[in-house]
BAROFI-895897 format. One record per residue (C-alpha): residue in one letter; x, y, z; residue number from 1. Coordinates in Angstrom, 1 decimal, m for minus. Layout:
N
   residuo       xx       yy       zz   num
         A        X        Y        Z   NUM
...
# end
This chain:
403
   residuo       xx       yy       zz   num
         M      0.2     19.1     20.3     1
         R      2.8     21.7     19.3     2
         K      3.8     21.7     15.5     3
         L      7.2     22.4     14.2     4
         G      5.5     24.5     11.5     5
         L      4.8     27.1     14.3     6
         L      8.3     26.9     15.4     7
         V      9.6     27.7     12.1     8
         A      7.8     31.1     12.3     9
         V      8.8     31.7     15.9    10
         L     12.5     31.0     15.2    11
         A     12.5     33.0     11.8    12
         M     11.3     36.2     13.7    13
         V     14.2     36.1     16.3    14
         G     16.2     39.1     15.4    15
         A     15.8     40.9     12.0    16
         V     15.3     38.3      9.2    17
         S     18.2     39.1      6.7    18
         A     18.2     38.8      2.9    19
         D     20.7     35.9      3.5    20
         A     19.3     32.9      1.7    21
         A     20.4     29.2      1.6    22
         N     19.1     25.9      0.0    23
         V     19.0     22.9      2.3    24
         A     18.8     19.7      0.3    25
         F     17.4     16.6      2.1    26
         G     18.2     13.1      1.3    27
         I     17.3      9.5      2.6    28
         R     19.5      6.5      2.1    29
         Q     20.3      3.3      3.5    30
         A     22.8      3.6      6.5    31
         G     26.1      2.3      5.7    32
         T     25.9      1.9      2.0    33
         G     24.3      5.3      0.9    34
         S     22.1      3.4     m1.3    35
         T     18.6      4.6     m2.3    36
         T     17.4      1.2     m3.5    37
         V     17.7     m1.8     m1.1    38
         T     16.7     m5.4     m2.3    39
         L     16.1     m8.1      0.4    40
         T     15.7    m11.8     m0.3    41
         A     14.2    m12.4      3.2    42
         V     11.9    m10.7      5.7    43
         G     14.2     m8.3      7.7    44
         S     14.8     m4.7      8.7    45
         V     16.7     m1.8      6.9    46
         S     18.6      1.0      8.8    47
         F     18.3      4.2      7.0    48
         E     19.4      7.9      7.6    49
         I     18.2     11.3      6.7    50
         T     20.8     13.8      5.6    51
         A     20.8     17.5      5.2    52
         T     23.2     19.6      2.8    53
         I     23.4     23.4      2.7    54
         D     24.0     24.2     m0.8    55
         S     25.2     27.9     m0.7    56
         A     27.7     28.8     m3.4    57
         A     27.6     32.4     m2.0    58
         N     28.2     31.2      1.6    59
         L     25.2     33.2      2.9    60
         S     24.8     30.8      5.8    61
         D     26.4     29.8      9.0    62
         G     24.8     26.5      9.3    63
         L     21.5     24.7     10.1    64
         A     19.3     26.1     12.7    65
         L     16.2     24.0     12.2    66
         W     15.1     21.2     10.0    67
         G     12.0     19.1      9.5    68
         T     10.3     16.8      7.0    69
         D      7.3     14.5      6.5    70
         I      7.8     10.8      5.5    71
         A      5.2      9.3      3.2    72
         F      4.9      5.6      3.0    73
         S      3.7      4.1     m0.3    74
         G      3.5      0.7     m1.9    75
         L      3.5     m1.8      0.8    76
         G      5.0      0.8      3.2    77
         D      3.5      1.4      6.6    78
         R      4.6      3.8      9.4    79
         T      3.8      1.3     12.0    80
         N      6.9     m0.7     10.7    81
         L      9.2      2.3     11.4    82
         A     10.8      1.0     14.6    83
         G     10.9      3.7     17.3    84
         G     10.4      6.7     15.0    85
         L     13.4      8.8     14.0    86
         L     16.3      9.3     16.4    87
         A     19.1     12.0     16.5    88
         D     22.1     10.6     14.5    89
         P     24.6      9.0     16.9    90
         A     27.5      9.5     14.7    91
         N     27.1     13.2     15.0    92
         V     26.3     13.3     18.6    93
         D     27.8     16.8     19.2    94
         P     26.3     18.9     16.7    95
         I     23.0     17.0     16.0    96
         Q     22.1     16.3     19.5    97
         Q     21.7     20.0     20.0    98
         F     18.7     19.8     17.8    99
         D     17.1     17.1     20.0   100
         Y     15.1     17.6     23.3   101
         P     15.9     19.0     25.8   102
         N     18.9     20.7     24.0   103
         G     16.5     21.6     21.1   104
         V     12.9     21.6     20.2   105
         T     11.3     18.5     18.7   106
         N      7.8     17.4     17.6   107
         P      6.6     15.4     19.6   108
         P      7.1     14.5     22.5   109
         H      9.0     16.9     24.7   110
         V      9.7     14.5     27.3   111
         A     13.0     13.3     28.6   112
         D     12.4      9.6     28.1   113
         A     11.6      9.8     24.5   114
         S     14.2     11.7     22.8   115
         G     14.4     11.7     18.9   116
         Y     12.6     13.4     16.1   117
         R      9.6     11.3     16.1   118
         G      7.2     13.5     14.4   119
         T      3.3     13.1     14.4   120
         A      1.8     10.0     13.2   121
         S     m0.9     10.4     10.6   122
         G     m2.7      7.0     10.1   123
         T     m0.3      4.3      9.0   124
         L      1.1      5.9      6.0   125
         S      2.7      9.0      7.0   126
         L      4.9     10.7      9.7   127
         L      4.5     14.5     10.0   128
         Q      7.0     17.2     10.8   129
         A      9.9     15.0     12.2   130
         G     12.8     17.1     12.9   131
         G     14.2     19.6     15.4   132
         G     15.4     23.2     16.1   133
         A     18.6     24.4     17.7   134
         N     18.5     26.9     20.7   135
         T     19.0     30.0     18.5   136
         I     16.5     32.0     20.7   137
         G     19.1     31.8     23.5   138
         N     16.8     30.3     26.2   139
         P     18.8     30.0     29.3   140
         V     19.8     26.7     31.1   141
         S     18.2     28.0     34.4   142
         G     15.5     30.5     34.9   143
         G     13.9     30.0     31.5   144
         A     11.7     27.5     29.8   145
         P     12.7     23.8     30.4   146
         F     13.7     23.6     26.7   147
         P     15.6     24.3     24.5   148
         I     18.6     24.5     26.6   149
         G     21.5     23.5     24.4   150
         S     24.3     25.3     22.8   151
         V     24.4     26.4     19.1   152
         I     26.9     25.0     16.9   153
         T     27.5     26.8     13.6   154
         N     28.3     25.6     10.3   155
         V     26.4     22.3     10.7   156
         A     25.7     21.0      7.1   157
         Q     27.3     24.1      5.5   158
         N     28.4     23.0      2.2   159
         A     28.6     19.5      3.5   160
         T     26.2     16.4      3.9   161
         V     25.5     15.5      7.6   162
         V     23.3     12.8      8.7   163
         V     20.5     14.5     10.9   164
         A     18.5     11.4     11.8   165
         T     18.5      7.7     11.8   166
         G     15.8      5.0     11.8   167
         T     14.9      1.5     11.1   168
         Y     12.2      0.0      8.8   169
         N     11.0     m3.4      9.5   170
         V     10.1     m5.2      6.2   171
         P      7.0     m7.3      6.6   172
         A      6.3    m10.5      4.7   173
         G      5.0    m10.2      1.1   174
         D      6.8     m9.6     m2.1   175
         G      6.8     m5.9     m3.4   176
         T      8.4     m2.4     m2.9   177
         H      8.2     m0.3      0.3   178
         T      8.9      3.4     m0.5   179
         L      9.8      6.1      2.1   180
         T      9.6      9.6      0.6   181
         L     10.5     12.8      2.0   182
         A      7.8     15.4      1.7   183
         N      7.0     19.1      2.8   184
         C     10.6     19.6      4.0   185
         F     11.4     22.7      5.7   186
         G     14.6     24.5      7.2   187
         N     16.0     27.5      8.8   188
         T     19.7     28.5      8.5   189
         I     21.8     30.8     10.7   190
         D     22.6     34.1      9.0   191
         E     26.2     34.5      7.7   192
         G     28.4     36.1     10.2   193
         E     26.2     35.5     13.3   194
         A     28.6     35.3     16.5   195
         G     26.1     34.8     19.3   196
         P     26.8     33.9     21.8   197
         T     23.2     33.2     22.7   198
         V     20.9     34.8     20.2   199
         Y     21.3     34.0     16.4   200
         N     19.4     35.6     13.6   201
         V     18.1     32.9     11.2   202
         S     16.5     32.9      7.9   203
         A     14.0     30.6      6.2   204
         A     15.8     28.5      3.7   205
         T     14.5     26.9      0.4   206
         T     14.6     23.2      0.3   207
         T     15.2     20.4     m2.1   208
         C     12.8     17.7     m1.2   209
         G     11.2     14.5     m2.3   210
         A     14.1     12.0     m1.9   211
         A     12.9      8.5     m1.7   212
         L     14.3      5.2     m0.4   213
         N     13.0      2.1     m2.1   214
         I     13.0     m1.2     m0.2   215
         I     12.2     m4.2     m2.5   216
         L     11.5     m7.7     m0.9   217
         A     12.2    m10.2     m3.5   218
         P     12.8    m13.6     m2.0   219
         I     15.0    m16.0     m3.7   220
         G     14.2    m19.8     m3.6   221
         I     10.9    m19.3     m1.7   222
         E      8.9    m22.4     m2.5   223
         F      5.1    m22.3     m2.8   224
         Q      2.6    m25.0     m3.6   225
         V     m1.2    m24.9     m4.6   226
         L     m3.2    m26.4     m1.7   227
         S     m6.6    m26.2     m3.2   228
         A     m8.7    m24.4     m6.0   229
         V    m12.4    m23.5     m6.5   230
         S    m14.6    m22.1     m9.2   231
         K    m15.9    m19.1     m7.5   232
         K    m19.5    m18.1     m7.9   233
         A    m20.6    m14.3     m7.2   234
         A    m24.2    m15.1     m7.3   235
         A    m26.0    m15.7     m4.1   236
         P    m25.8    m18.2     m2.5   237
         A    m22.3    m18.2     m3.7   238
         C    m21.6    m22.1     m3.9   239
         D    m17.9    m22.5     m4.9   240
         L    m17.1    m25.7     m6.8   241
         P    m14.0    m27.3     m5.4   242
         L    m11.5    m28.3     m8.2   243
         N     m9.8    m31.7     m8.2   244
         L     m6.0    m31.1     m8.4   245
         A     m5.3    m34.7     m9.2   246
         G     m8.1    m35.2    m11.9   247
         R    m11.0    m33.6    m13.8   248
         T    m13.9    m31.7    m12.4   249
         S    m17.1    m30.9    m14.3   250
         E    m18.6    m27.5    m13.9   251
         A    m22.2    m28.2    m14.6   252
         R    m23.9    m24.8    m14.0   253
         A    m25.3    m22.6    m16.7   254
         T    m23.2    m19.6    m15.8   255
         R    m20.0    m21.6    m16.4   256
         V    m16.5    m20.6    m15.2   257
         T    m15.7    m16.9    m14.6   258
         Q    m13.2    m17.0    m11.7   259
         I    m10.8    m19.7    m10.3   260
         V     m9.0    m18.9     m7.1   261
         A     m6.0    m21.1     m6.0   262
         T     m4.8    m21.1     m2.4   263
         Y     m1.2    m21.6     m1.7   264
         D      1.0    m22.2      1.4   265
         A      3.2    m19.1      0.6   266
         A      2.8    m16.0     m1.6   267
         P      2.8    m17.1     m5.4   268
         S      4.5    m15.5     m8.2   269
         G      4.8    m16.2    m11.9   270
         A      2.6    m16.7    m15.0   271
         S     m0.5    m18.9    m15.6   272
         T     m1.5    m20.5    m18.9   273
         L     m4.8    m21.9    m20.3   274
         Q     m5.4    m24.7    m22.8   275
         W     m8.6    m26.4    m24.2   276
         N     m9.9    m29.3    m26.1   277
         T    m11.7    m28.4    m29.2   278
         A    m12.6    m31.9    m30.7   279
         L    m15.9    m33.5    m29.4   280
         T    m14.7    m37.1    m30.3   281
         P    m13.8    m39.4    m28.8   282
         C    m16.3    m38.7    m26.1   283
         P    m15.8    m39.6    m23.3   284
         G    m12.0    m39.9    m23.7   285
         A     m8.7    m38.3    m23.0   286
         P     m8.7    m34.5    m24.2   287
         A     m6.2    m33.2    m26.7   288
         Y     m5.3    m30.0    m25.1   289
         V     m4.1    m27.1    m27.3   290
         A     m3.5    m23.4    m26.6   291
         Y     m6.8    m21.6    m25.7   292
         S     m8.1    m19.5    m28.6   293
         G    m11.6    m18.7    m27.4   294
         A    m13.3    m15.4    m26.7   295
         S    m12.5    m15.3    m23.0   296
         V     m9.7    m13.3    m21.7   297
         M     m7.9    m14.7    m18.8   298
         S     m6.1    m12.5    m16.1   299
         C     m4.3    m14.2    m13.2   300
         T     m3.2    m11.9    m10.2   301
         P     m1.4    m13.0     m7.1   302
         S     m3.0    m11.7     m4.0   303
         G     m1.5    m12.6     m0.6   304
         L     m1.7    m16.5     m0.5   305
         T     m4.0    m16.9     m3.4   306
         M     m3.8    m16.7     m7.2   307
         V     m7.1    m15.2     m8.7   308
         C     m7.7    m16.0    m12.3   309
         N    m10.6    m14.1    m13.9   310
         F    m12.2    m15.2    m17.3   311
         T    m14.1    m12.5    m19.2   312
         P    m16.5    m13.5    m20.7   313
         A    m17.2    m16.8    m19.0   314
         L    m15.3    m19.8    m20.6   315
         E    m17.2    m21.5    m23.3   316
         N    m19.5    m24.5    m22.7   317
         V    m18.9    m28.0    m24.0   318
         H    m15.1    m27.9    m23.6   319
         A    m12.3    m29.5    m21.5   320
         Y     m9.8    m27.1    m20.0   321
         R     m6.2    m27.1    m18.5   322
         L     m5.3    m24.2    m16.3   323
         T     m1.5    m24.4    m15.4   324
         L     m0.6    m22.4    m12.3   325
         P      2.9    m21.6    m11.2   326
         E      4.5    m23.5     m8.3   327
         S      8.1    m23.2     m7.1   328
         P      9.5    m25.5     m8.2   329
         G      7.4    m26.5    m11.1   330
         T      3.7    m26.0    m12.0   331
         Q      0.3    m27.3    m10.9   332
         V     m2.2    m28.5    m13.6   333
         I     m5.9    m28.1    m12.9   334
         D     m8.1    m30.0    m15.4   335
         F    m11.7    m29.2    m15.5   336
         R    m14.7    m29.6    m18.0   337
         V    m17.4    m27.0    m18.7   338
         L    m20.4    m29.0    m19.5   339
         T    m23.9    m27.6    m18.6   340
         G    m26.0    m30.4    m17.1   341
         D    m23.2    m32.9    m16.2   342
         A    m24.4    m33.3    m12.6   343
         T    m22.5    m36.5    m12.0   344
         G    m19.3    m35.1    m13.4   345
         N    m18.5    m38.0    m15.8   346
         G    m18.2    m36.0    m19.0   347
         V    m21.5    m37.1    m20.4   348
         V    m25.0    m35.6    m19.9   349
         D    m27.2    m38.6    m19.7   350
         A    m29.9    m40.4    m17.7   351
         G    m27.5    m40.6    m14.6   352
         D    m27.7    m36.7    m14.5   353
         R    m31.3    m36.7    m14.8   354
         S    m31.7    m39.1    m12.0   355
         A    m29.3    m37.0     m9.8   356
         V    m31.4    m33.9    m10.3   357
         V    m34.7    m35.7     m9.7   358
         G    m33.4    m37.4     m6.6   359
         Q    m32.2    m34.0     m5.2   360
         W    m35.3    m32.2     m6.3   361
         T    m37.4    m34.5     m4.1   362
         S    m35.3    m34.1     m1.0   363
         P    m35.9    m31.5      1.5   364
         G    m33.7    m28.4      1.8   365
         Y    m31.2    m26.7     m0.3   366
         S    m27.3    m26.4      0.5   367
         C    m24.3    m25.7     m1.5   368
         A    m22.8    m29.0     m0.5   369
         T    m25.9    m31.0     m2.0   370
         D    m27.0    m28.9     m4.8   371
         V    m23.7    m27.4     m6.2   372
         G    m24.0    m30.1     m9.0   373
         T    m27.7    m30.4     m9.4   374
         D    m28.8    m26.8     m9.2   375
         I    m28.0    m26.2    m13.0   376
         T    m29.9    m23.1    m13.5   377
         E    m28.5    m21.6    m10.3   378
         N    m31.7    m20.3     m8.7   379
         A    m30.9    m21.7     m5.2   380
         S    m32.9    m24.9     m5.6   381
         T    m33.1    m28.2     m7.5   382
         D    m36.3    m28.3     m9.6   383
         A    m38.0    m28.9    m12.7   384
         G    m35.9    m26.1    m14.5   385
         D    m32.8    m28.1    m13.8   386
         R    m34.3    m31.3    m15.0   387
         S    m35.3    m29.5    m18.2   388
         A    m31.8    m28.2    m18.7   389
         V    m30.3    m31.6    m18.3   390
         V    m32.7    m33.1    m20.8   391
         G    m32.0    m30.4    m23.3   392
         A    m28.2    m30.9    m23.0   393
         W    m28.7    m34.8    m23.2   394
         T    m30.7    m34.7    m26.3   395
         N    m28.4    m32.4    m28.3   396
         P    m25.4    m34.1    m29.8   397
         A    m23.3    m30.9    m29.7   398
         T    m23.9    m30.4    m26.0   399
         R    m23.9    m33.7    m24.3   400
         C    m20.4    m34.9    m24.1   401
         V    m16.8    m33.4    m23.5   402
         P    m13.7    m35.7    m23.9   403
# end
């Protein structure tokens, strides 16, 4: 596949390269507004335009001969959302169409049904060497190569800003910023005083590059609701504990709570808070929640349709907790106990928990569904070690009950 980088050298060698010098400044902006930052409140598309300006106070140029740029996508950007690649700017049909196939040379493709400065795709996060060059080599319409065959128009972008290409970026779902950045820009300009009529001396220009268009998707009034939540376990088998959204759940296992993942019906946003109960009495009973002040550090981060809350180190044993998660509108409260040995989930480690462990211990097989509350030691079985853990918690007043 032919690269425009090679064409830069070819076009620069036509005639004697003079000492003429010019700077081509490239820009990217929203079409119609000229803004370099666009905020959307719903999924949609943004039309943009790439501009070129020859900044030459000494007037050492007679206009643009060739231009090109990469487009790098970052943040949530993705080249596959660039609808149809870049097209020659329709508002400047006369001069700019002379840079497009077959009037000019583009990269790629050089076929009649795919006009435009499409560039070469590199993965999903960049578009390389989009742009075009005019027929400054004087290739004839007949008897020569099939392209370029256009006429050279001088003074394009000379001390003026012109739109050289247009495009449309389709913004996918998901809050965040999509950034389109121009990189590795290059250009040639026609030397001052060149009269043609067919062959024009050109010089490589310096370029001002790096302009960016930021597209921010920040929906307003989007409602999202917690559908479910689990206490995640990393150890194999990873038996997650479903958390009751309308009551309290007991985490009876020895490793306690290190991560809670809540699933939503739409992408969540907002802050989460954690409270706990520090009093051991009355027990059992209703906990009196206060702001959490223990040793664990909570970090809650939205990820797609989930909110992931990590606790480092694990939350302390023998406490009741209240995790408040954002909803729109409102909040969702998730209450749970951390009480090692509370296999029955009633807030007290007692004979009932021992019976639950023994009953499962004498049953065949192991599964997360049956042993998530009785495998206290988390060794993928319910056995004598779990019964000992229950008895140890049961006989210690400081570890047997949570309000």
